[in-house]
C-alpha positions in Angstrom: 135.8 127.1 159.5 133.4 127.2 156.5 132.8 124.1 154.5 132.7 124.7 150.8 129.9 123.1 148.9 131.4 120.5 146.4 128.6 121.2 144.0 129.4 124.9 143.9 133.1 124.1 143.3 132.2 121.8 140.4 129.9 124.3 138.9 132.5 127.1 139.1 135.2 124.8 137.6 132.9 123.8 134.7 131.9 127.4 134.1 135.5 128.4 133.7 136.3 125.6 131.3 133.2 126.3 129.2 134.1 130.0 129.0 137.6 129.1 127.8 136.2 126.7 125.2 133.8 129.2 123.8 136.4 132.0 123.7 138.5 129.8 121.3 135.5 128.9 119.2 135.9 129.2 115.4 133.4 131.6 114.0 132.5 132.3 110.4 133.2 136.0 109.7 132.3 135.9 106.0 131.5 133.6 103.2 131.9 133.5 99.4 129.4 131.2 97.7 128.9 129.4 101.0 132.6 128.8 101.6 133.4 130.2 105.0 136.2 132.5 106.0 136.7 132.2 109.8 138.4 134.0 112.6 141.0 131.2 112.4 141.7 132.0 108.7 142.3 135.7 109.7 144.6 134.7 112.5 146.7 132.4 110.2 146.8 135.2 107.6 148.0 137.8 110.2 150.6 135.4 111.6 151.9 134.6 108.1 152.1 138.2 107.0 153.7 139.3 110.3 156.3 136.6 110.0 157.2 137.3 106.3 157.1 141.1 106.7 158.8 141.0 110.1 156.5 143.6 111.6 153.4 143.7 113.8 150.2 144.8 112.2 148.0 147.5 113.7 144.4 146.8 114.5 143.3 148.7 111.4 145.6 146.6 109.2 144.2 143.5 110.8 140.6 144.5 110.0 141.5 144.9 106.3 142.8 141.4 106.2 139.2 140.0 106.2 138.5 141.9 102.9 141.7 140.7 101.4 140.7 137.1 102.3 137.3 137.6 100.7 139.0 138.9 97.5 141.5 136.0 97.6 138.6 133.5 97.9 136.9 135.0 94.8 140.1 134.7 92.8 140.6 131.1 94.0 137.0 130.2 92.9 137.5 131.9 89.6 140.8 130.3 88.7 139.4 126.9 89.7 136.4 127.4 87.5 138.7 128.3 84.6 141.0 125.3 85.3 144.1 127.5 85.4 147.3 125.6 86.3 150.9 126.6 87.2 153.7 124.1 87.7 154.7 123.1 91.2 158.3 123.9 90.3 157.5 127.5 89.5 155.4 127.8 92.7 158.2 126.3 94.8 160.8 128.6 93.3 158.6 131.6 94.0 158.1 130.4 97.6 161.9 130.1 98.0 162.4 133.6 96.7 159.9 135.0 99.2 161.2 133.0 102.2 164.8 133.0 101.4 167.0 131.2 103.9 164.7 132.0 106.9 163.2 129.1 108.8 159.5 129.4 109.1 157.0 127.0 110.6 155.4 124.5 108.3 151.9 125.8 108.7 153.0 129.3 107.7 155.0 127.9 104.8 152.0 125.9 103.6 149.7 128.9 103.9 152.2 131.1 102.0 152.5 128.5 99.3 148.7 128.5 98.9 148.6 132.3 98.6 151.4 132.3 96.1 149.6 129.6 94.1 146.4 131.6 93.9 148.3 134.8 93.0 150.3 133.1 90.3 147.3 131.3 88.8 145.4 134.6 88.9 148.2 136.3 87.0 148.2 133.5 84.5 144.5 133.9 84.0 144.8 137.6 83.4 147.7 137.0 80.9 145.6 134.4 79.0 142.6 136.7 78.9 144.2 140.0 78.1 147.7 139.6 76.7 146.4 139.8 73.1 144.4 142.9 74.0 147.4 144.8 75.5 148.2 147.8 73.5 151.2 150.0 74.3 151.1 153.7 73.4 154.6 154.6 72.1 153.9 158.3 72.7 153.2 157.7 76.4 156.5 155.8 76.7 158.4 158.6 74.8 156.8 161.2 77.1 157.7 159.3 80.2 161.3 158.9 79.0 161.6 162.7 78.3 160.3 163.6 81.8 162.3 160.8 83.3 164.7 161.9 86.0 165.8 158.4 86.9 167.2 157.7 83.5 165.4 154.4 82.9 165.8 152.6 79.6 163.1 152.4 77.0 162.7 148.6 77.7 162.1 149.4 81.4 159.6 152.2 80.5 157.8 149.7 78.2 157.7 147.1 81.0 156.3 149.7 83.5 153.7 150.8 81.0 152.6 147.2 80.3 152.4 146.4 84.0 150.2 149.4 84.7 147.8 148.3 81.9 147.8 144.7 83.1 147.1 145.8 86.6 144.2 148.0 85.4 142.8 145.1 83.4 143.2 142.8 86.3 141.3 145.2 88.7 138.6 145.7 86.1 138.2 142.0 85.5 138.1 141.3 89.2 135.3 143.9 89.8 133.4 142.3 86.9 133.6 138.7 88.2 133.1 139.7 91.9 129.4 140.4 91.0 128.8 136.8 90.2 129.8 135.6 93.7 127.5 135.6 96.7 129.5 137.4 99.4 128.1 137.5 103.0 129.9 139.4 105.7 128.8 138.5 109.2 131.4 140.4 111.3 133.4 143.3 110.2 135.7 143.3 113.2 137.4 139.8 113.1 139.4 140.7 116.2 136.4 141.0 118.4 136.5 137.2 118.5 140.1 136.5 119.5 
């Protein structure tokens, strides 16, 4: 019968514990103006989106989430620098419309509320900056109504046209402000660390 060396057993045990601890280590995947986006942030984002959309994301979709979190952080920094506010009542009503009567864990609800807040404040910022500059081309609307097979109303066509232009302005403004933020990406595959 062989006697096992107690030092070897302790060493083996500590090695296994240390490996487990390091595998769950939080790592910075990217930063925006020295504000970190971690593998934990990506995990929370994936869990939230999977819960809300009721589907599992592919590995490619999961990789895109890091870029989405970077963009969201830029928007958050910009709306904070502009002191944009939206009432809690509006945010809570919006959250309720997204969640409905489903029961979701508090951490996911809190994360979703933060995302909605950023999105609503960003939309408010865009409206404040560009609503006076929004011009609607009546000829475009009339042409879309003529070629319209779905028989939408003129008001609906006007709303669609405005939304397209606001989205274009929002995207252009985002590209413009993105240049003023220092973005560092350390790891493109966030799931290499889960």
